[in-house]
PyMOL CGO cylinders between C-alpha atoms (Angstrom):
from pymol import cmd
from pymol.cgo import CYLINDER

trace = [
    CYLINDER, 90.76, 120.84, 102.41, 93.76, 120.89, 104.73, 0.3, 1, 1, 1, 1, 1, 1,
    CYLINDER, 93.76, 120.89, 104.73, 97.01, 122.68, 104.02, 0.3, 1, 1, 1, 1, 1, 1,
    CYLINDER, 97.01, 122.68, 104.02, 100.56, 121.58, 104.53, 0.3, 1, 1, 1, 1, 1, 1,
    CYLINDER, 100.56, 121.58, 104.53, 102.98, 123.26, 106.95, 0.3, 1, 1, 1, 1, 1, 1,
    CYLINDER, 102.98, 123.26, 106.95, 103.24, 126.29, 104.66, 0.3, 1, 1, 1, 1, 1, 1,
    CYLINDER, 103.24, 126.29, 104.66, 99.68, 127.21, 105.65, 0.3, 1, 1, 1, 1, 1, 1,
    CYLINDER, 99.68, 127.21, 105.65, 96.41, 127.83, 103.85, 0.3, 1, 1, 1, 1, 1, 1,
    CYLINDER, 96.41, 127.83, 103.85, 97.58, 130.79, 101.74, 0.3, 1, 1, 1, 1, 1, 1,
    CYLINDER, 97.58, 130.79, 101.74, 99.88, 128.42, 99.85, 0.3, 1, 1, 1, 1, 1, 1,
    CYLINDER, 99.88, 128.42, 99.85, 96.89, 126.33, 98.71, 0.3, 1, 1, 1, 1, 1, 1,
    CYLINDER, 96.89, 126.33, 98.71, 94.36, 129.01, 97.74, 0.3, 1, 1, 1, 1, 1, 1,
    CYLINDER, 94.36, 129.01, 97.74, 94.88, 128.46, 94.01, 0.3, 1, 1, 1, 1, 1, 1,
    CYLINDER, 94.88, 128.46, 94.01, 94.15, 124.74, 94.11, 0.3, 1, 1, 1, 1, 1, 1,
    CYLINDER, 94.15, 124.74, 94.11, 91.24, 125.39, 96.50, 0.3, 1, 1, 1, 1, 1, 1,
    CYLINDER, 91.24, 125.39, 96.50, 89.82, 127.90, 94.04, 0.3, 1, 1, 1, 1, 1, 1,
    CYLINDER, 89.82, 127.90, 94.04, 90.29, 125.44, 91.15, 0.3, 1, 1, 1, 1, 1, 1,
    CYLINDER, 90.29, 125.44, 91.15, 88.39, 122.74, 93.05, 0.3, 1, 1, 1, 1, 1, 1,
    CYLINDER, 88.39, 122.74, 93.05, 85.65, 125.26, 93.88, 0.3, 1, 1, 1, 1, 1, 1,
    CYLINDER, 85.65, 125.26, 93.88, 85.40, 126.08, 90.16, 0.3, 1, 1, 1, 1, 1, 1,
    CYLINDER, 85.40, 126.08, 90.16, 84.45, 122.43, 89.64, 0.3, 1, 1, 1, 1, 1, 1,
    CYLINDER, 84.45, 122.43, 89.64, 81.26, 123.21, 91.56, 0.3, 1, 1, 1, 1, 1, 1,
    CYLINDER, 81.26, 123.21, 91.56, 82.24, 122.23, 95.10, 0.3, 1, 1, 1, 1, 1, 1,
    CYLINDER, 82.24, 122.23, 95.10, 82.07, 124.26, 98.28, 0.3, 1, 1, 1, 1, 1, 1,
    CYLINDER, 82.07, 124.26, 98.28, 85.63, 124.21, 99.56, 0.3, 1, 1, 1, 1, 1, 1,
    CYLINDER, 85.63, 124.21, 99.56, 86.62, 125.03, 103.11, 0.3, 1, 1, 1, 1, 1, 1,
    CYLINDER, 86.62, 125.03, 103.11, 90.38, 125.43, 103.42, 0.3, 1, 1, 1, 1, 1, 1,
    CYLINDER, 90.38, 125.43, 103.42, 91.82, 124.77, 106.88, 0.3, 1, 1, 1, 1, 1, 1,
    CYLINDER, 91.82, 124.77, 106.88, 95.32, 125.08, 108.29, 0.3, 1, 1, 1, 1, 1, 1,
    CYLINDER, 95.32, 125.08, 108.29, 96.65, 121.53, 108.55, 0.3, 1, 1, 1, 1, 1, 1,
    CYLINDER, 96.65, 121.53, 108.55, 99.02, 122.62, 111.31, 0.3, 1, 1, 1, 1, 1, 1,
    CYLINDER, 99.02, 122.62, 111.31, 96.05, 123.03, 113.66, 0.3, 1, 1, 1, 1, 1, 1,
    CYLINDER, 96.05, 123.03, 113.66, 95.45, 119.28, 113.59, 0.3, 1, 1, 1, 1, 1, 1,
    CYLINDER, 95.45, 119.28, 113.59, 98.93, 118.29, 114.77, 0.3, 1, 1, 1, 1, 1, 1,
    CYLINDER, 98.93, 118.29, 114.77, 99.12, 116.82, 118.25, 0.3, 1, 1, 1, 1, 1, 1,
    CYLINDER, 99.12, 116.82, 118.25, 95.35, 116.61, 118.71, 0.3, 1, 1, 1, 1, 1, 1,
    CYLINDER, 95.35, 116.61, 118.71, 95.15, 112.81, 118.31, 0.3, 1, 1, 1, 1, 1, 1,
    CYLINDER, 95.15, 112.81, 118.31, 92.41, 113.20, 115.71, 0.3, 1, 1, 1, 1, 1, 1,
    CYLINDER, 92.41, 113.20, 115.71, 90.25, 115.61, 117.69, 0.3, 1, 1, 1, 1, 1, 1,
    CYLINDER, 90.25, 115.61, 117.69, 91.38, 118.56, 115.55, 0.3, 1, 1, 1, 1, 1, 1,
    CYLINDER, 91.38, 118.56, 115.55, 90.57, 116.64, 112.38, 0.3, 1, 1, 1, 1, 1, 1,
    CYLINDER, 90.57, 116.64, 112.38, 87.08, 115.76, 113.57, 0.3, 1, 1, 1, 1, 1, 1,
    CYLINDER, 87.08, 115.76, 113.57, 86.43, 119.33, 114.76, 0.3, 1, 1, 1, 1, 1, 1,
    CYLINDER, 86.43, 119.33, 114.76, 87.35, 120.76, 111.36, 0.3, 1, 1, 1, 1, 1, 1,
    CYLINDER, 87.35, 120.76, 111.36, 85.18, 118.23, 109.52, 0.3, 1, 1, 1, 1, 1, 1,
    CYLINDER, 85.18, 118.23, 109.52, 82.22, 119.10, 111.75, 0.3, 1, 1, 1, 1, 1, 1,
    CYLINDER, 82.22, 119.10, 111.75, 82.87, 122.82, 111.19, 0.3, 1, 1, 1, 1, 1, 1,
    CYLINDER, 82.87, 122.82, 111.19, 82.90, 122.30, 107.42, 0.3, 1, 1, 1, 1, 1, 1,
    CYLINDER, 82.90, 122.30, 107.42, 79.57, 120.48, 107.63, 0.3, 1, 1, 1, 1, 1, 1,
    CYLINDER, 79.57, 120.48, 107.63, 78.08, 123.55, 109.33, 0.3, 1, 1, 1, 1, 1, 1,
    CYLINDER, 78.08, 123.55, 109.33, 79.16, 126.07, 106.69, 0.3, 1, 1, 1, 1, 1, 1,
    CYLINDER, 79.16, 126.07, 106.69, 76.31, 128.10, 105.14, 0.3, 1, 1, 1, 1, 1, 1,
    CYLINDER, 76.31, 128.10, 105.14, 76.35, 126.26, 101.78, 0.3, 1, 1, 1, 1, 1, 1,
    CYLINDER, 76.35, 126.26, 101.78, 77.15, 122.79, 103.13, 0.3, 1, 1, 1, 1, 1, 1,
    CYLINDER, 77.15, 122.79, 103.13, 74.96, 119.96, 101.97, 0.3, 1, 1, 1, 1, 1, 1,
    CYLINDER, 74.96, 119.96, 101.97, 73.92, 117.27, 104.43, 0.3, 1, 1, 1, 1, 1, 1,
    CYLINDER, 73.92, 117.27, 104.43, 75.93, 114.08, 104.47, 0.3, 1, 1, 1, 1, 1, 1,
    CYLINDER, 75.93, 114.08, 104.47, 79.52, 113.03, 104.23, 0.3, 1, 1, 1, 1, 1, 1,
    CYLINDER, 79.52, 113.03, 104.23, 82.43, 115.19, 103.13, 0.3, 1, 1, 1, 1, 1, 1,
    CYLINDER, 82.43, 115.19, 103.13, 85.24, 114.46, 100.71, 0.3, 1, 1, 1, 1, 1, 1,
    CYLINDER, 85.24, 114.46, 100.71, 88.64, 115.47, 102.01, 0.3, 1, 1, 1, 1, 1, 1,
    CYLINDER, 88.64, 115.47, 102.01, 91.60, 116.85, 100.10, 0.3, 1, 1, 1, 1, 1, 1,
    CYLINDER, 91.60, 116.85, 100.10, 94.80, 117.19, 102.09, 0.3, 1, 1, 1, 1, 1, 1,
    CYLINDER, 94.80, 117.19, 102.09, 98.37, 118.23, 101.46, 0.3, 1, 1, 1, 1, 1, 1,
    CYLINDER, 98.37, 118.23, 101.46, 101.50, 117.19, 103.38, 0.3, 1, 1, 1, 1, 1, 1,
    CYLINDER, 101.50, 117.19, 103.38, 100.81, 117.60, 107.12, 0.3, 1, 1, 1, 1, 1, 1,
    CYLINDER, 100.81, 117.60, 107.12, 97.07, 118.15, 106.62, 0.3, 1, 1, 1, 1, 1, 1,
    CYLINDER, 97.07, 118.15, 106.62, 96.98, 115.17, 104.29, 0.3, 1, 1, 1, 1, 1, 1,
    CYLINDER, 96.98, 115.17, 104.29, 98.80, 113.08, 106.88, 0.3, 1, 1, 1, 1, 1, 1,
    CYLINDER, 98.80, 113.08, 106.88, 96.29, 113.90, 109.57, 0.3, 1, 1, 1, 1, 1, 1,
    CYLINDER, 96.29, 113.90, 109.57, 93.42, 113.00, 107.23, 0.3, 1, 1, 1, 1, 1, 1,
    CYLINDER, 93.42, 113.00, 107.23, 95.33, 109.91, 106.13, 0.3, 1, 1, 1, 1, 1, 1,
    CYLINDER, 95.33, 109.91, 106.13, 95.64, 108.48, 109.61, 0.3, 1, 1, 1, 1, 1, 1,
    CYLINDER, 95.64, 108.48, 109.61, 92.57, 109.68, 111.46, 0.3, 1, 1, 1, 1, 1, 1,
    CYLINDER, 92.57, 109.68, 111.46, 89.75, 110.57, 109.04, 0.3, 1, 1, 1, 1, 1, 1,
    CYLINDER, 89.75, 110.57, 109.04, 90.31, 107.41, 107.01, 0.3, 1, 1, 1, 1, 1, 1,
    CYLINDER, 90.31, 107.41, 107.01, 88.65, 105.51, 109.85, 0.3, 1, 1, 1, 1, 1, 1,
    CYLINDER, 88.65, 105.51, 109.85, 85.44, 107.58, 109.89, 0.3, 1, 1, 1, 1, 1, 1,
    CYLINDER, 85.44, 107.58, 109.89, 83.16, 106.21, 107.17, 0.3, 1, 1, 1, 1, 1, 1,
    CYLINDER, 83.16, 106.21, 107.17, 80.22, 107.85, 108.94, 0.3, 1, 1, 1, 1, 1, 1,
    CYLINDER, 80.22, 107.85, 108.94, 81.66, 111.32, 108.20, 0.3, 1, 1, 1, 1, 1, 1,
    CYLINDER, 81.66, 111.32, 108.20, 83.93, 110.90, 105.17, 0.3, 1, 1, 1, 1, 1, 1,
    CYLINDER, 83.93, 110.90, 105.17, 83.03, 109.69, 101.68, 0.3, 1, 1, 1, 1, 1, 1,
    CYLINDER, 83.03, 109.69, 101.68, 86.65, 109.54, 100.50, 0.3, 1, 1, 1, 1, 1, 1,
    CYLINDER, 86.65, 109.54, 100.50, 90.01, 111.27, 100.56, 0.3, 1, 1, 1, 1, 1, 1,
    CYLINDER, 90.01, 111.27, 100.56, 92.46, 112.67, 98.02, 0.3, 1, 1, 1, 1, 1, 1,
    CYLINDER, 92.46, 112.67, 98.02, 95.87, 113.15, 99.58, 0.3, 1, 1, 1, 1, 1, 1,
    CYLINDER, 95.87, 113.15, 99.58, 98.78, 114.93, 97.97, 0.3, 1, 1, 1, 1, 1, 1,
    CYLINDER, 98.78, 114.93, 97.97, 102.22, 113.94, 99.32, 0.3, 1, 1, 1, 1, 1, 1,
    CYLINDER, 102.22, 113.94, 99.32, 100.78, 113.21, 102.79, 0.3, 1, 1, 1, 1, 1, 1,
    CYLINDER, 100.78, 113.21, 102.79, 102.93, 113.10, 105.89, 0.3, 1, 1, 1, 1, 1, 1,
    CYLINDER, 102.93, 113.10, 105.89, 103.32, 109.44, 106.78, 0.3, 1, 1, 1, 1, 1, 1,
    CYLINDER, 103.32, 109.44, 106.78, 106.49, 109.02, 108.83, 0.3, 1, 1, 1, 1, 1, 1,
    CYLINDER, 106.49, 109.02, 108.83, 104.50, 108.62, 112.05, 0.3, 1, 1, 1, 1, 1, 1,
    CYLINDER, 104.50, 108.62, 112.05, 102.64, 105.54, 110.74, 0.3, 1, 1, 1, 1, 1, 1,
    CYLINDER, 102.64, 105.54, 110.74, 104.68, 102.61, 112.04, 0.3, 1, 1, 1, 1, 1, 1,
    CYLINDER, 104.68, 102.61, 112.04, 102.09, 99.81, 112.14, 0.3, 1, 1, 1, 1, 1, 1,
    CYLINDER, 102.09, 99.81, 112.14, 101.40, 99.24, 108.45, 0.3, 1, 1, 1, 1, 1, 1,
    CYLINDER, 101.40, 99.24, 108.45, 99.07, 96.23, 108.89, 0.3, 1, 1, 1, 1, 1, 1,
    CYLINDER, 99.07, 96.23, 108.89, 97.26, 98.04, 111.72, 0.3, 1, 1, 1, 1, 1, 1,
    CYLINDER, 97.26, 98.04, 111.72, 96.70, 101.07, 109.50, 0.3, 1, 1, 1, 1, 1, 1,
    CYLINDER, 96.70, 101.07, 109.50, 95.34, 98.85, 106.73, 0.3, 1, 1, 1, 1, 1, 1,
    CYLINDER, 95.34, 98.85, 106.73, 92.98, 97.05, 109.09, 0.3, 1, 1, 1, 1, 1, 1,
    CYLINDER, 92.98, 97.05, 109.09, 91.46, 100.34, 110.30, 0.3, 1, 1, 1, 1, 1, 1,
    CYLINDER, 91.46, 100.34, 110.30, 91.04, 101.90, 106.86, 0.3, 1, 1, 1, 1, 1, 1,
    CYLINDER, 91.04, 101.90, 106.86, 87.31, 102.46, 106.22, 0.3, 1, 1, 1, 1, 1, 1,
    CYLINDER, 87.31, 102.46, 106.22, 87.36, 105.24, 103.61, 0.3, 1, 1, 1, 1, 1, 1,
    CYLINDER, 87.36, 105.24, 103.61, 88.54, 105.07, 99.97, 0.3, 1, 1, 1, 1, 1, 1,
    CYLINDER, 88.54, 105.07, 99.97, 91.87, 106.80, 99.38, 0.3, 1, 1, 1, 1, 1, 1,
    CYLINDER, 91.87, 106.80, 99.38, 93.60, 108.32, 96.38, 0.3, 1, 1, 1, 1, 1, 1,
    CYLINDER, 93.60, 108.32, 96.38, 97.18, 109.25, 97.25, 0.3, 1, 1, 1, 1, 1, 1,
    CYLINDER, 97.18, 109.25, 97.25, 99.72, 111.16, 95.14, 0.3, 1, 1, 1, 1, 1, 1,
    CYLINDER, 99.72, 111.16, 95.14, 103.39, 110.87, 96.02, 0.3, 1, 1, 1, 1, 1, 1,
    CYLINDER, 103.39, 110.87, 96.02, 106.61, 112.15, 94.54, 0.3, 1, 1, 1, 1, 1, 1,
    CYLINDER, 106.61, 112.15, 94.54, 109.34, 109.55, 94.10, 0.3, 1, 1, 1, 1, 1, 1,
    CYLINDER, 109.34, 109.55, 94.10, 111.93, 112.29, 94.78, 0.3, 1, 1, 1, 1, 1, 1,
    CYLINDER, 111.93, 112.29, 94.78, 110.18, 113.60, 97.92, 0.3, 1, 1, 1, 1, 1, 1,
    CYLINDER, 110.18, 113.60, 97.92, 112.70, 113.94, 100.75, 0.3, 1, 1, 1, 1, 1, 1,
    CYLINDER, 112.70, 113.94, 100.75, 111.06, 116.87, 102.55, 0.3, 1, 1, 1, 1, 1, 1,
    CYLINDER, 111.06, 116.87, 102.55, 111.90, 117.24, 106.24, 0.3, 1, 1, 1, 1, 1, 1,
    CYLINDER, 111.90, 117.24, 106.24, 114.09, 114.17, 106.38, 0.3, 1, 1, 1, 1, 1, 1,
    CYLINDER, 114.09, 114.17, 106.38, 111.50, 111.83, 104.93, 0.3, 1, 1, 1, 1, 1, 1,
    CYLINDER, 111.50, 111.83, 104.93, 108.17, 112.97, 106.36, 0.3, 1, 1, 1, 1, 1, 1,
    CYLINDER, 108.17, 112.97, 106.36, 106.27, 111.96, 103.26, 0.3, 1, 1, 1, 1, 1, 1,
    CYLINDER, 106.27, 111.96, 103.26, 108.02, 109.09, 101.53, 0.3, 1, 1, 1, 1, 1, 1,
    CYLINDER, 108.02, 109.09, 101.53, 106.52, 107.36, 98.50, 0.3, 1, 1, 1, 1, 1, 1,
    CYLINDER, 106.52, 107.36, 98.50, 108.08, 104.07, 99.63, 0.3, 1, 1, 1, 1, 1, 1,
    CYLINDER, 108.08, 104.07, 99.63, 106.00, 104.09, 102.81, 0.3, 1, 1, 1, 1, 1, 1,
    CYLINDER, 106.00, 104.09, 102.81, 102.91, 105.07, 100.81, 0.3, 1, 1, 1, 1, 1, 1,
    CYLINDER, 102.91, 105.07, 100.81, 103.59, 102.02, 98.64, 0.3, 1, 1, 1, 1, 1, 1,
    CYLINDER, 103.59, 102.02, 98.64, 103.77, 99.72, 101.66, 0.3, 1, 1, 1, 1, 1, 1,
    CYLINDER, 103.77, 99.72, 101.66, 100.57, 101.24, 103.11, 0.3, 1, 1, 1, 1, 1, 1,
    CYLINDER, 100.57, 101.24, 103.11, 98.79, 100.84, 99.76, 0.3, 1, 1, 1, 1, 1, 1,
    CYLINDER, 98.79, 100.84, 99.76, 99.92, 97.23, 99.33, 0.3, 1, 1, 1, 1, 1, 1,
    CYLINDER, 99.92, 97.23, 99.33, 98.81, 96.27, 102.85, 0.3, 1, 1, 1, 1, 1, 1,
    CYLINDER, 98.81, 96.27, 102.85, 95.49, 98.05, 102.38, 0.3, 1, 1, 1, 1, 1, 1,
    CYLINDER, 95.49, 98.05, 102.38, 94.72, 96.41, 99.05, 0.3, 1, 1, 1, 1, 1, 1,
    CYLINDER, 94.72, 96.41, 99.05, 95.70, 93.03, 100.52, 0.3, 1, 1, 1, 1, 1, 1,
    CYLINDER, 95.70, 93.03, 100.52, 93.19, 93.74, 103.32, 0.3, 1, 1, 1, 1, 1, 1,
    CYLINDER, 93.19, 93.74, 103.32, 90.49, 94.43, 100.72, 0.3, 1, 1, 1, 1, 1, 1,
    CYLINDER, 90.49, 94.43, 100.72, 90.48, 98.22, 101.17, 0.3, 1, 1, 1, 1, 1, 1,
    CYLINDER, 90.48, 98.22, 101.17, 90.18, 100.91, 98.49, 0.3, 1, 1, 1, 1, 1, 1,
    CYLINDER, 90.18, 100.91, 98.49, 93.58, 102.58, 98.22, 0.3, 1, 1, 1, 1, 1, 1,
    CYLINDER, 93.58, 102.58, 98.22, 94.91, 103.93, 94.93, 0.3, 1, 1, 1, 1, 1, 1,
    CYLINDER, 94.91, 103.93, 94.93, 98.47, 105.24, 94.90, 0.3, 1, 1, 1, 1, 1, 1,
    CYLINDER, 98.47, 105.24, 94.90, 99.97, 107.31, 92.09, 0.3, 1, 1, 1, 1, 1, 1,
    CYLINDER, 99.97, 107.31, 92.09, 103.72, 107.86, 92.33, 0.3, 1, 1, 1, 1, 1, 1,
    CYLINDER, 103.72, 107.86, 92.33, 105.19, 110.50, 90.04, 0.3, 1, 1, 1, 1, 1, 1,
    CYLINDER, 105.19, 110.50, 90.04, 108.79, 109.49, 89.24, 0.3, 1, 1, 1, 1, 1, 1,
    CYLINDER, 108.79, 109.49, 89.24, 110.11, 113.04, 88.79, 0.3, 1, 1, 1, 1, 1, 1,
    CYLINDER, 110.11, 113.04, 88.79, 108.06, 114.82, 91.46, 0.3, 1, 1, 1, 1, 1, 1,
    CYLINDER, 108.06, 114.82, 91.46, 109.37, 116.20, 94.72, 0.3, 1, 1, 1, 1, 1, 1,
    CYLINDER, 109.37, 116.20, 94.72, 107.39, 117.42, 97.71, 0.3, 1, 1, 1, 1, 1, 1,
    CYLINDER, 107.39, 117.42, 97.71, 105.04, 120.36, 97.12, 0.3, 1, 1, 1, 1, 1, 1,
    CYLINDER, 105.04, 120.36, 97.12, 104.58, 119.81, 93.39, 0.3, 1, 1, 1, 1, 1, 1,
    CYLINDER, 104.58, 119.81, 93.39, 101.25, 121.64, 93.59, 0.3, 1, 1, 1, 1, 1, 1,
    CYLINDER, 101.25, 121.64, 93.59, 100.67, 124.82, 91.56, 0.3, 1, 1, 1, 1, 1, 1,
    CYLINDER, 100.67, 124.82, 91.56, 102.62, 127.59, 93.29, 0.3, 1, 1, 1, 1, 1, 1,
    CYLINDER, 102.62, 127.59, 93.29, 104.63, 125.08, 95.29, 0.3, 1, 1, 1, 1, 1, 1,
    CYLINDER, 104.63, 125.08, 95.29, 108.37, 125.10, 95.80, 0.3, 1, 1, 1, 1, 1, 1,
    CYLINDER, 108.37, 125.10, 95.80, 108.70, 122.14, 93.43, 0.3, 1, 1, 1, 1, 1, 1,
    CYLINDER, 108.70, 122.14, 93.43, 105.78, 122.83, 91.10, 0.3, 1, 1, 1, 1, 1, 1,
    CYLINDER, 105.78, 122.83, 91.10, 105.68, 120.28, 88.33, 0.3, 1, 1, 1, 1, 1, 1,
    CYLINDER, 105.68, 120.28, 88.33, 103.14, 121.28, 85.68, 0.3, 1, 1, 1, 1, 1, 1,
    CYLINDER, 103.14, 121.28, 85.68, 102.74, 117.83, 84.11, 0.3, 1, 1, 1, 1, 1, 1,
    CYLINDER, 102.74, 117.83, 84.11, 102.29, 116.00, 87.42, 0.3, 1, 1, 1, 1, 1, 1,
    CYLINDER, 102.29, 116.00, 87.42, 100.10, 118.73, 88.90, 0.3, 1, 1, 1, 1, 1, 1,
    CYLINDER, 100.10, 118.73, 88.90, 97.83, 118.64, 85.87, 0.3, 1, 1, 1, 1, 1, 1,
    CYLINDER, 97.83, 118.64, 85.87, 97.48, 114.86, 86.07, 0.3, 1, 1, 1, 1, 1, 1,
    CYLINDER, 97.48, 114.86, 86.07, 96.92, 114.86, 89.85, 0.3, 1, 1, 1, 1, 1, 1,
    CYLINDER, 96.92, 114.86, 89.85, 94.35, 117.64, 89.59, 0.3, 1, 1, 1, 1, 1, 1,
    CYLINDER, 94.35, 117.64, 89.59, 92.43, 115.78, 86.87, 0.3, 1, 1, 1, 1, 1, 1,
    CYLINDER, 92.43, 115.78, 86.87, 92.43, 112.61, 88.97, 0.3, 1, 1, 1, 1, 1, 1,
    CYLINDER, 92.43, 112.61, 88.97, 91.34, 114.67, 91.99, 0.3, 1, 1, 1, 1, 1, 1,
    CYLINDER, 91.34, 114.67, 91.99, 88.41, 116.08, 90.04, 0.3, 1, 1, 1, 1, 1, 1,
    CYLINDER, 88.41, 116.08, 90.04, 87.44, 112.64, 88.77, 0.3, 1, 1, 1, 1, 1, 1,
    CYLINDER, 87.44, 112.64, 88.77, 87.62, 111.06, 92.21, 0.3, 1, 1, 1, 1, 1, 1,
    CYLINDER, 87.62, 111.06, 92.21, 85.66, 113.84, 93.90, 0.3, 1, 1, 1, 1, 1, 1,
    CYLINDER, 85.66, 113.84, 93.90, 82.81, 113.10, 91.46, 0.3, 1, 1, 1, 1, 1, 1,
    CYLINDER, 82.81, 113.10, 91.46, 82.93, 109.45, 92.49, 0.3, 1, 1, 1, 1, 1, 1,
    CYLINDER, 82.93, 109.45, 92.49, 83.14, 110.13, 96.23, 0.3, 1, 1, 1, 1, 1, 1,
    CYLINDER, 83.14, 110.13, 96.23, 80.38, 112.72, 96.28, 0.3, 1, 1, 1, 1, 1, 1,
    CYLINDER, 80.38, 112.72, 96.28, 77.96, 110.84, 94.06, 0.3, 1, 1, 1, 1, 1, 1,
    CYLINDER, 77.96, 110.84, 94.06, 77.82, 107.71, 96.21, 0.3, 1, 1, 1, 1, 1, 1,
]
cmd.load_cgo(trace, "trace")
């Protein structure tokens, strides 16, 4: 699991809730992946695979905002390491080549976006997620997008724009998708 810019402490509740589903969760600071051109993402995945309770095989990734954006762009290409990703309001404003992104996508994605998300001048826009999803599906890739009409950025439990209804739905879909990703 990778945090947003607010850091790992902001995501301990959702990490704990995912762990209560029976998963070993390793929560990393998503800020550490910025500017590493994917090397930071790969390093953290490899570290998670070496944790004392880690099972052999691929990991499922859950990312928020900046951490979600780094997973979105880089880890989505690594089918040898990643079974699937669940991304909550991922940073996407650095993805300019929509068809290129879609052509490189090798990992199933579930993405949650808030239609009212205008964080940091549009770092994580649902409109761009929609274009990325459409191009990916057109390219035959697995990309499910859920846009919550009333949600803003950081609608996670404890977030600045916590939205109980949307959080509950996104968490249930996260739990369901983790079962799918980790049973394949």
